[in-house]
OpenMM code with the backbone's topology and positions (N, CA, C; nanometers):
from openmm import Vec3, app, unit

residues = "GLN VAL GLN LEU VAL GLU SER GLY GLY GLY LEU VAL GLN ALA GLY GLY SER LEU THR LEU SER CYS ALA PRO SER GLU SER ILE PHE ASP PHE ASN TYR MET CYS TRP TYR ARG GLN ALA PRO GLY ALA ARG GLU LEU VAL ALA ARG ILE SER VAL GLY GLY SER THR ASN TYR ALA ASP SER ALA ASN GLY ARG PHE THR ILE SER ARG ASP ASN ILE ALA VAL TYR LEU HIS MET VAL ASP LEU LYS SER GLU ASP THR GLY VAL TYR TYR CYS ASN ALA SER ARG MET SER ARG ASN TRP TRP GLY GLN GLY THR GLN VAL THR VAL PHE SER".split()
positions = [
    Vec3(5.0064, -7.2380, 14.7004),
    Vec3(4.9458, -7.0847, 14.6771),
    Vec3(5.0135, -7.0084, 14.7919),
    Vec3(5.0484, -6.8933, 14.7099),
    Vec3(5.0881, -6.7954, 14.8429),
    Vec3(5.0010, -6.7320, 14.9232),
    Vec3(4.9686, -6.7008, 15.0234),
    Vec3(4.9003, -6.6601, 15.1362),
    Vec3(4.9666, -6.4908, 15.1820),
    Vec3(4.8694, -6.4251, 15.1840),
    Vec3(4.9334, -6.2834, 15.2584),
    Vec3(4.8333, -6.2601, 15.3633),
    Vec3(4.8641, -6.2429, 15.4784),
    Vec3(4.8220, -6.2191, 15.6239),
    Vec3(4.8100, -6.0595, 15.6604),
    Vec3(4.7252, -5.9701, 15.6165),
    Vec3(4.7246, -5.8509, 15.6714),
    Vec3(4.6816, -5.8328, 15.7979),
    Vec3(4.7629, -5.7381, 15.8808),
    Vec3(4.6958, -5.6747, 15.9781),
    Vec3(4.7273, -5.5365, 16.0250),
    Vec3(4.6498, -5.4780, 16.1171),
    Vec3(4.6951, -5.3336, 16.1497),
    Vec3(4.5975, -5.2210, 16.1111),
    Vec3(4.4600, -5.2736, 16.0331),
    Vec3(4.3872, -5.1387, 16.0078),
    Vec3(4.2757, -5.1179, 16.1330),
    Vec3(4.2296, -5.0085, 16.1198),
    Vec3(4.1370, -4.9690, 16.2181),
    Vec3(4.0882, -4.8202, 16.2210),
    Vec3(4.0258, -4.7919, 16.3029),
    Vec3(3.9554, -4.6627, 16.3026),
    Vec3(4.0757, -4.5424, 16.3606),
    Vec3(4.1024, -4.4461, 16.3112),
    Vec3(4.1770, -4.3585, 16.3501),
    Vec3(4.1531, -4.2037, 16.3164),
    Vec3(4.1488, -4.1142, 16.4117),
    Vec3(4.1224, -3.9455, 16.4004),
    Vec3(4.2189, -3.9203, 16.2971),
    Vec3(4.1630, -3.8278, 16.1852),
    Vec3(4.2526, -3.7456, 16.1213),
    Vec3(4.3884, -3.6675, 16.1810),
    Vec3(4.4593, -3.6771, 16.1048),
    Vec3(4.5944, -3.6685, 16.1860),
    Vec3(4.6729, -3.7880, 16.2369),
    Vec3(4.6092, -3.8674, 16.2715),
    Vec3(4.6840, -3.9804, 16.3527),
    Vec3(4.7553, -4.0506, 16.2581),
    Vec3(4.8087, -4.1865, 16.2926),
    Vec3(4.8652, -4.2589, 16.2247),
    Vec3(4.8443, -4.4189, 16.2546),
    Vec3(4.8830, -4.5090, 16.1670),
    Vec3(4.8741, -4.6352, 16.1632),
    Vec3(4.9521, -4.7150, 16.0868),
    Vec3(5.0125, -4.8277, 16.1341),
    Vec3(5.0858, -4.9111, 16.0643),
    Vec3(5.0105, -5.0400, 16.0533),
    Vec3(5.0255, -5.0796, 15.9108),
    Vec3(4.9900, -5.1759, 15.8450),
    Vec3(5.0889, -5.3131, 15.8225),
    Vec3(5.0473, -5.4476, 15.8438),
    Vec3(5.1474, -5.5457, 15.8186),
    Vec3(5.0889, -5.6443, 15.7242),
    Vec3(5.1689, -5.7150, 15.6699),
    Vec3(5.1439, -5.8349, 15.5590),
    Vec3(5.2581, -5.9180, 15.5670),
    Vec3(5.2346, -6.0312, 15.5983),
    Vec3(5.3131, -6.1405, 15.6425),
    Vec3(5.2871, -6.2582, 15.5124),
    Vec3(5.3767, -6.2658, 15.4122),
    Vec3(5.3471, -6.3537, 15.2905),
    Vec3(5.4079, -6.4919, 15.3733),
    Vec3(5.3432, -6.6073, 15.3054),
    Vec3(5.3592, -6.7363, 15.3450),
    Vec3(5.4793, -6.7789, 15.3016),
    Vec3(5.5573, -6.7287, 15.2199),
    Vec3(5.6818, -6.7553, 15.1311),
    Vec3(5.7752, -6.6207, 15.1875),
    Vec3(5.9228, -6.6495, 15.1682),
    Vec3(6.0148, -6.5446, 15.2045),
    Vec3(5.9728, -6.4203, 15.1059),
    Vec3(5.9776, -6.2971, 15.1814),
    Vec3(5.9517, -6.1744, 15.1471),
    Vec3(6.0372, -6.1472, 14.9877),
    Vec3(6.1622, -6.2035, 14.9997),
    Vec3(6.2341, -6.1911, 14.8997),
    Vec3(6.2381, -6.2794, 14.7854),
    Vec3(6.1093, -6.3898, 14.7941),
    Vec3(6.1179, -6.4810, 14.6638),
    Vec3(6.0140, -6.3627, 14.5478),
    Vec3(5.9671, -6.2218, 14.6119),
    Vec3(5.8692, -6.1629, 14.5071),
    Vec3(5.9532, -6.0444, 14.4482),
    Vec3(5.9242, -6.0235, 14.3397),
    Vec3(5.9726, -5.9228, 14.2582),
    Vec3(5.9425, -5.7918, 14.3479),
    Vec3(5.8167, -5.7736, 14.3852),
    Vec3(5.7717, -5.6539, 14.4351),
    Vec3(5.6585, -5.6773, 14.5474),
    Vec3(5.6559, -5.6063, 14.6350),
    Vec3(5.5424, -5.6347, 14.7268),
    Vec3(5.4951, -5.4894, 14.7512),
    Vec3(5.3328, -5.4740, 14.7487),
    Vec3(5.2907, -5.3677, 14.7110),
    Vec3(5.1754, -5.3406, 14.7966),
    Vec3(5.1276, -5.2405, 14.8169),
    Vec3(4.9852, -5.1993, 14.9238),
    Vec3(4.9076, -5.1066, 14.8239),
    Vec3(4.8008, -5.1314, 14.8059),
    Vec3(4.6855, -5.0895, 14.7403),
    Vec3(4.5757, -5.0615, 14.8020),
    Vec3(4.4972, -4.9466, 14.7866),
    Vec3(4.3666, -4.9052, 14.8319),
    Vec3(4.2308, -4.8978, 14.7530),
    Vec3(4.1399, -4.9560, 14.8097),
    Vec3(4.0212, -4.9518, 14.7090),
    Vec3(3.9320, -4.8792, 14.8236),
    Vec3(3.8860, -4.7555, 14.7581),
    Vec3(3.7875, -4.6829, 14.8198),
    Vec3(3.6660, -4.7190, 14.7272),
    Vec3(3.5535, -4.6163, 14.7162),
    Vec3(3.4639, -4.6441, 14.6175),
    Vec3(3.5101, -4.6181, 14.4916),
    Vec3(3.5200, -4.7204, 14.3929),
    Vec3(3.6085, -4.6911, 14.2629),
    Vec3(3.7037, -4.8015, 14.2264),
    Vec3(3.8076, -4.7504, 14.1571),
    Vec3(3.9359, -4.8243, 14.1406),
    Vec3(4.0073, -4.8540, 14.2583),
    Vec3(4.0744, -4.9640, 14.2349),
    Vec3(4.1769, -5.0125, 14.3204),
    Vec3(4.3360, -4.9502, 14.2727),
    Vec3(4.3704, -4.8690, 14.3678),
    Vec3(4.4984, -4.7926, 14.3470),
    Vec3(4.6117, -4.8075, 14.4105),
    Vec3(4.7154, -4.8271, 14.3535),
    Vec3(4.8455, -4.8613, 14.4217),
    Vec3(4.8905, -4.7331, 14.4655),
    Vec3(4.9307, -4.8081, 14.6145),
    Vec3(4.9749, -4.6706, 14.7322),
    Vec3(5.1387, -4.6527, 14.7431),
    Vec3(5.1807, -4.7901, 14.7456),
    Vec3(5.3251, -4.7999, 14.7523),
    Vec3(5.3586, -4.9398, 14.7221),
    Vec3(5.4940, -4.9424, 14.6834),
    Vec3(5.5488, -5.0709, 14.6705),
    Vec3(5.6841, -5.0800, 14.6760),
    Vec3(5.7622, -5.1817, 14.7357),
    Vec3(5.8970, -5.2154, 14.7479),
    Vec3(5.9500, -5.3043, 14.6597),
    Vec3(6.0598, -5.2995, 14.5765),
    Vec3(6.1131, -5.4143, 14.5260),
    Vec3(6.2014, -5.5044, 14.6009),
    Vec3(6.2293, -5.6146, 14.5160),
    Vec3(6.3088, -5.7094, 14.6035),
    Vec3(6.4591, -5.6457, 14.6248),
    Vec3(6.4857, -5.5489, 14.5545),
    Vec3(6.6260, -5.5055, 14.5920),
    Vec3(6.6032, -5.3430, 14.6804),
    Vec3(6.4688, -5.3146, 14.7121),
    Vec3(6.4615, -5.2347, 14.8247),
    Vec3(6.4186, -5.0860, 14.7409),
    Vec3(6.3951, -5.0689, 14.6275),
    Vec3(6.3837, -4.9318, 14.5981),
    Vec3(6.2282, -4.9459, 14.6237),
    Vec3(6.1891, -4.8116, 14.6575),
    Vec3(6.0284, -4.7939, 14.6971),
    Vec3(5.9708, -4.6970, 14.5811),
    Vec3(5.8400, -4.7015, 14.5836),
    Vec3(5.7697, -4.5985, 14.4913),
    Vec3(5.6421, -4.5721, 14.5407),
    Vec3(5.6001, -4.4579, 14.5409),
    Vec3(5.4399, -4.4031, 14.6256),
    Vec3(5.3831, -4.3420, 14.5044),
    Vec3(5.2563, -4.3367, 14.5202),
    Vec3(5.1575, -4.2547, 14.4885),
    Vec3(5.1805, -4.1099, 14.5467),
    Vec3(5.1217, -4.0279, 14.4491),
    Vec3(5.1215, -3.8821, 14.5039),
    Vec3(5.0715, -3.8491, 14.6090),
    Vec3(4.9793, -3.8907, 14.6319),
    Vec3(4.8782, -3.8940, 14.7706),
    Vec3(4.9552, -3.9434, 14.8621),
    Vec3(5.0426, -4.0194, 14.8793),
    Vec3(5.1127, -4.1247, 14.9765),
    Vec3(5.2582, -4.0300, 15.0023),
    Vec3(5.2954, -3.9743, 14.9028),
    Vec3(5.4437, -3.9334, 14.9253),
    Vec3(5.4496, -3.8547, 15.0201),
    Vec3(5.5837, -3.8489, 15.1070),
    Vec3(5.5822, -3.7660, 15.2284),
    Vec3(5.5166, -3.8140, 15.3471),
    Vec3(5.3798, -3.8973, 15.3576),
    Vec3(5.3187, -3.9087, 15.4822),
    Vec3(5.3266, -4.0902, 15.4811),
    Vec3(5.3576, -4.1551, 15.3921),
    Vec3(5.3262, -4.2971, 15.4082),
    Vec3(5.5120, -4.3500, 15.3884),
    Vec3(5.5181, -4.4733, 15.4374),
    Vec3(5.6558, -4.5286, 15.4521),
    Vec3(5.6484, -4.6858, 15.4135),
    Vec3(5.6887, -4.7364, 15.3144),
    Vec3(5.6710, -4.8979, 15.2889),
    Vec3(5.8109, -4.9485, 15.3444),
    Vec3(5.8094, -5.0495, 15.4023),
    Vec3(5.9264, -5.1074, 15.4621),
    Vec3(5.8965, -5.2606, 15.4874),
    Vec3(6.0248, -5.3284, 15.5001),
    Vec3(6.0117, -5.4690, 15.4951),
    Vec3(6.1132, -5.5418, 15.6149),
    Vec3(6.0872, -5.6413, 15.6906),
    Vec3(6.2106, -5.7009, 15.7252),
    Vec3(6.1931, -5.8529, 15.6733),
    Vec3(6.2647, -5.9448, 15.7537),
    Vec3(6.2512, -6.1005, 15.6936),
    Vec3(6.1106, -6.1546, 15.7088),
    Vec3(6.0229, -6.0727, 15.7867),
    Vec3(5.8946, -6.1543, 15.7982),
    Vec3(5.7686, -6.0783, 15.7060),
    Vec3(5.7871, -5.9432, 15.7082),
    Vec3(5.6682, -5.8939, 15.6665),
    Vec3(5.6921, -5.7437, 15.5907),
    Vec3(5.6057, -5.6927, 15.5371),
    Vec3(5.6013, -5.6018, 15.4676),
    Vec3(5.5410, -5.4725, 15.5205),
    Vec3(5.5537, -5.3574, 15.5465),
    Vec3(5.4686, -5.2613, 15.6293),
    Vec3(5.4332, -5.1469, 15.5566),
    Vec3(5.3326, -5.0827, 15.6073),
    Vec3(5.3036, -4.9562, 15.5421),
    Vec3(5.2669, -4.8828, 15.6858),
    Vec3(5.3496, -4.7790, 15.6849),
    Vec3(5.3383, -4.6798, 15.8008),
    Vec3(5.2922, -4.5359, 15.7597),
    Vec3(5.1781, -4.4860, 15.8201),
    Vec3(5.0828, -4.3947, 15.7778),
    Vec3(5.0733, -4.3132, 15.8630),
    Vec3(5.1117, -4.1778, 15.8566),
    Vec3(5.1166, -4.0558, 15.9318),
    Vec3(5.0551, -3.9504, 15.8655),
    Vec3(4.9805, -3.8573, 15.9491),
    Vec3(4.8840, -3.7461, 15.9193),
    Vec3(4.7577, -3.8088, 15.8247),
    Vec3(4.7211, -3.8676, 15.8772),
    Vec3(4.6221, -3.9415, 15.8091),
    Vec3(4.4714, -3.8459, 15.7509),
    Vec3(4.4327, -3.8596, 15.6426),
    Vec3(4.3264, -3.7843, 15.6007),
    Vec3(4.2039, -3.8285, 15.5988),
    Vec3(4.0933, -3.8077, 15.5664),
    Vec3(3.9860, -3.8781, 15.5537),
    Vec3(3.9951, -3.9415, 15.4205),
    Vec3(4.0363, -3.8960, 15.3098),
    Vec3(4.0477, -3.9332, 15.1733),
    Vec3(4.1717, -4.0844, 15.1765),
    Vec3(4.2202, -4.0768, 15.2999),
    Vec3(4.3164, -4.2109, 15.3019),
    Vec3(4.2132, -4.3600, 15.3578),
    Vec3(4.0836, -4.3056, 15.3673),
    Vec3(4.0004, -4.4344, 15.4059),
    Vec3(3.9801, -4.5208, 15.2866),
    Vec3(3.9623, -4.6540, 15.3027),
    Vec3(3.9532, -4.7601, 15.2139),
    Vec3(3.9918, -4.8775, 15.2973),
    Vec3(4.0091, -4.9843, 15.1788),
    Vec3(4.0495, -5.1168, 15.2064),
    Vec3(4.1920, -5.1195, 15.1713),
    Vec3(4.2802, -5.1542, 15.2506),
    Vec3(4.4029, -5.1802, 15.2232),
    Vec3(4.4590, -5.3054, 15.1557),
    Vec3(4.4887, -5.3052, 15.0817),
    Vec3(4.5428, -5.4712, 15.0101),
    Vec3(4.6684, -5.4812, 14.9971),
    Vec3(4.7286, -5.5943, 15.0627),
    Vec3(4.8812, -5.6298, 15.0154),
    Vec3(4.8689, -5.7034, 14.9015),
    Vec3(4.9938, -5.6980, 14.7868),
    Vec3(5.0011, -5.7530, 14.7142),
    Vec3(5.1315, -5.8270, 14.6481),
    Vec3(5.1697, -5.9265, 14.6119),
    Vec3(5.2920, -5.9564, 14.6010),
    Vec3(5.2895, -6.0416, 14.4563),
    Vec3(5.4113, -5.9870, 14.3848),
    Vec3(5.4187, -6.0523, 14.2415),
    Vec3(5.5600, -6.1149, 14.2119),
    Vec3(5.5626, -6.2150, 14.1558),
    Vec3(5.6659, -6.2833, 14.1105),
    Vec3(5.6582, -6.2893, 13.9449),
    Vec3(5.7529, -6.2787, 13.8460),
    Vec3(5.7143, -6.2805, 13.7090),
    Vec3(5.5831, -6.2480, 13.6689),
    Vec3(5.4733, -6.3355, 13.6070),
    Vec3(5.3944, -6.3133, 13.5676),
    Vec3(5.2630, -6.3127, 13.6583),
    Vec3(5.3037, -6.3565, 13.7966),
    Vec3(5.2073, -6.4194, 13.8717),
    Vec3(5.1986, -6.2734, 13.9868),
    Vec3(5.0550, -6.2789, 14.0597),
    Vec3(5.0823, -6.1850, 14.2007),
    Vec3(4.9290, -6.2504, 14.2605),
    Vec3(4.9778, -6.2160, 14.3976),
    Vec3(4.8573, -6.2592, 14.5011),
    Vec3(4.8189, -6.1652, 14.5715),
    Vec3(4.6852, -6.1759, 14.6262),
    Vec3(4.6428, -6.0575, 14.7282),
    Vec3(4.5821, -6.1134, 14.8481),
    Vec3(4.6083, -5.9972, 14.9339),
    Vec3(4.5604, -6.0415, 15.0757),
    Vec3(4.4204, -6.0262, 15.0929),
    Vec3(4.3927, -6.0278, 15.1897),
    Vec3(4.2320, -6.0100, 15.2090),
    Vec3(4.1696, -5.8934, 15.2352),
    Vec3(4.2762, -5.7938, 15.2691),
    Vec3(4.2323, -5.6429, 15.2660),
    Vec3(4.2003, -5.6260, 15.4349),
    Vec3(4.2368, -5.5353, 15.4695),
    Vec3(4.1976, -5.4462, 15.6236),
    Vec3(4.1572, -5.3140, 15.5953),
    Vec3(4.0995, -5.2715, 15.6790),
    Vec3(3.9939, -5.1709, 15.6674),
    Vec3(4.0450, -5.0506, 15.7286),
    Vec3(4.0916, -4.9382, 15.7026),
    Vec3(4.1343, -4.8164, 15.7254),
    Vec3(4.0044, -4.7168, 15.7436),
    Vec3(3.9896, -4.6641, 15.8379),
    Vec3(3.8695, -4.5486, 15.8359),
    Vec3(3.9363, -4.4448, 15.9265),
    Vec3(3.9408, -4.3251, 15.8459),
    Vec3(3.9837, -4.2008, 15.9302),
    Vec3(3.8693, -4.1033, 15.9042),
    Vec3(3.8346, -4.0702, 16.0433),
    Vec3(3.7327, -3.9826, 16.0755),
    Vec3(3.7660, -3.8288, 16.1111),
    Vec3(3.7041, -3.7226, 16.1130),
    Vec3(3.7352, -3.6186, 16.1561),
    Vec3(3.6900, -3.5515, 16.3103),
] * unit.nanometer
topology = app.Topology()
chain = topology.addChain("A")
for resn in residues:
    res = topology.addResidue(resn, chain)
    for name in ("N", "CA", "C"):
        topology.addAtom(name, app.Element.getBySymbol(name[0]), res)
């Protein structure tokens, strides 16, 4: 069973920055995609993803402010200029073929 260990959430003032980390129990490069999702009241939405080849995609709300990256250990979500609407639980997701796995989630709260 793949495990994803997230860290880096917290309380931050609007305009500030945070970096989230997600370390899988297998090699980063064993997954087709590594993604970050956000869950606020309502649906869980895709914020950013990175493919095994290094291609990245972002939600419109994240474009220009969030950066997804990786190294041999973890995938990261660097967030700047945070807004109150960025508040939510951020989940790491890893997918391979038809299977996917989720981390436990890390809370990000942006206050004014």
